[in-house]
N, C-alpha and C positions, 0 to 999 in steps of 0.2 A: 634726209631732213637736213637743211641749213644749219648750221653753229653760229650764233650770234649773241651779242651780250643782253638783247631782250627776251632770249629764250626764257620761258617759265621752268620752274624745277620739275616740272610733269616733262616737258620736252627733254630739259635734260636727261630727265632719267631714260626717255624713251631713246634718245641718242648714244647714251653710254652703252644701252644693252646691246647695242650693235658693234660696241667697240671692245676691246679686250676686257677682260673681269677686272684687270688691276685698274682701281682708279686713278693711280698716277699718271696715266696715260693722257689725261686730262691735261697736263701742263705741254702738253705736243700742239695745243692750240694758243700757244702763248702770242703768236704773231697777228691774231683777231685784234689785240689792243688790250692795253691795262686795264680796264674795265672787264674785259673778257676773263683776264687771268684772275682778277679779284673773284668774279661770279663763279668761275671754273673751281677756285678754290674755296670759295664758300659754299659751293653747291657739293663738292667734294667732303667738306665735312658734315653737310647736311645729312647726304646719302651715307655717309660712313654711319652717324648717329643714328640715322632711321634702321638701319640693315642691324646696328646693337641692339637697338631696342627690340625690331623683330626676331633676332635671333635669341632675345631674352625672353618675349613673349612664347616662342616657340619651345624655348626650354620648358619655360612653366607649365606652359599646355602639356609637352611631352611628360613631365614629372608628375601633372595633376591625371595624365590618363594613367601612368603607371601606378599613381595611388588609387584610382579607381579601380583599375584590374585587380590590385592586390585585395581590396576591398571587398570587391566581388569574389575573389577567389577565397578571401577568409570567411565571408557569409555564407559561401558554400562549402567549406569546411565546417563551421558550426551547424549550418544545417542538416549535414550528414553525420556529425557528432551526436548531434542531438536525437538524431534518427536511429542511431545505434544504442544510445543509451534507452531508448524507450524499446527498442528491439531486444534488447538484453535485461531489460528490468526485472527483477526476480528469479532469472536464471544466469546471472554473471557472478564469477567467483568472487567479485568485489563486493564489500559491505554495502547498503544503501542505508540511509538514513532520512525517513520523512517526517517533517515537521510540522507539516500542514496538509490540507486535503484528506481526501479518501481513497481508497482504492476499491472500487467499484467492479461486481462481477454481475452480469445481467443473468435472466433466469436459464439455468440448464448450464451455465459456464461455473466450472468446478476448481476450486482450490486444491490442487492434487501435491501431495508429499509423498517421499519415499520414491526409490528407484523403479518399484513395481508398482507405482500408484497405490501405494498400501493405504493411504488416508484420504479422503476426500469430503470435502464441504461444499455443499451446492445447496441452491433454492429452484424447484422444479415450476415455480409459477402458482404452486398451491401449498405446496409443504416445502418445510426445510428440512434437510440431513449430513448425518455426520455418518458417511460409511466406513467401515473398518474392514475392507474383502482381502486385505492382504495379510502378509506373515505376521505371528503373534498376536498379543491382545490390545483392546483398546484400553489403555489407563490414564485415571486423572488423578493428578497428585495435589495434594492440598492436605493443609492441617484441618480444613473443614469445608464440606461441599454442599450447597445450598441448591434444592432444587426450587425455583420460584414460578408461581404460576401469575398469568395476566400479562401482557405487554410493558406494563410498569413495574413488575415482581413485587406486586402488593402482599400476595399471597405465599406462604409458605408450604410446599407439597411434602418435601422430605427434608432432613438434613444428616449428615455423615460426619460425624467429629473423631477426628484422630484419637485413638485411646479412649474414647468414649461411646455416648450413646447413638443408636440409629434411631432417627424418629420418623414416624409415619404420620402427616396430617390429613384430616379432613374439614374441609373448608376453614383452612386455616387454624384449625384446633389439633393439638396433639393426641391421638388415639393409640399408637404403639410405639413402646420406646424398649430398647435393648437395655439390658441392666447388666452388673456384674455379677448377679446371680441367676437372672434368666429375663422373662419379659415382664414388661408393665404393660395392661390394656385398661384404657380408660373409656368406660361403656360396656355395652354388651357383649359377649362373644358369642356368636352363632356359628355353630359345628353342624354341617350336614354329611351324612355318611356315619362311618365308625370311627369314633377317635381310640387309638391304641395306645396304651402307656407301655411308659419301659419297665420290663418285669425286673430287669435287676433292683429298681427301688424300691426296697421294702415299704415304704409308707407312703402316701399320697393323700394331700388335703384339698377337698374342694370348700370355697367359701362365696357364699352369695347372700344376698339380702331374703330371697325367695326362689325356692326351687318345687317346682310344681310336678314335675317327674323326672326321673334321671334312672337310665339302665348301666349297669354296670356290669362288666363280664370278667370270669374268671379270677375274681375277688375273697379271698378268704374271710376279711373283716370288715366291715363296715362302721364306723364309730360317727356318731349323729352329735355335735356340740351345741350348748347354747351360746348367747351372745358373748359369755365371760368364760368361754374356753372348755366348759364343763360337759364332760361326756354325758348324756341324757339316754344315750341308747345306742347299744351294739346289736351289729348283725352279723351273723357268720354263715359262710358260703361251705358247700359241700368240701370234706375233706379238713375243716378248719378243727 
């Protein structure tokens, strides 16, 4: 391509691409004329500036590409870490603390405790189970244990108090309670079969508002008392 002062920038660029990469060789065309010298010098400066901008843009592009690759790598690493956390949740040696949300076990998915699956808690779709098929006993530790009825726990079925009474309820009303002396029963006591007393106890008392019939075996003496506690009649068995 001919080189002259009227060449455009693009034409100069194409011309220089066929020359040595060193733009200083442009000065070899000084014989074309003063205007060519000036144009060549201006063009060299313009090309250098443009190339510098291209280098800067390429550098930024390379930097951005590296940043994108780094971010992608970080995302991949974080995703892997999140996957590891979920995979190791509840079975990692490190402690986990949940501050919100639920841990959900679907039907027949068991929460299992103990190396030998000694304690299992689960729901089978119809019923809920606390199963202790492993070593030892199932122990519930508390100063008081309440067994409550209904989904809202509105009714008490039984209570167990440390150093106190065990109380059994019927329809939320206490019916049987242990005491330091024995047992208190509220309401009627119905016994089917044979009641056998402790032969080591020399005296026993039965108190009721009305007894229509009673059978006592191997009793040497029966005292019948009135409401004031006065013996009104005594019955004696064989050998008395």
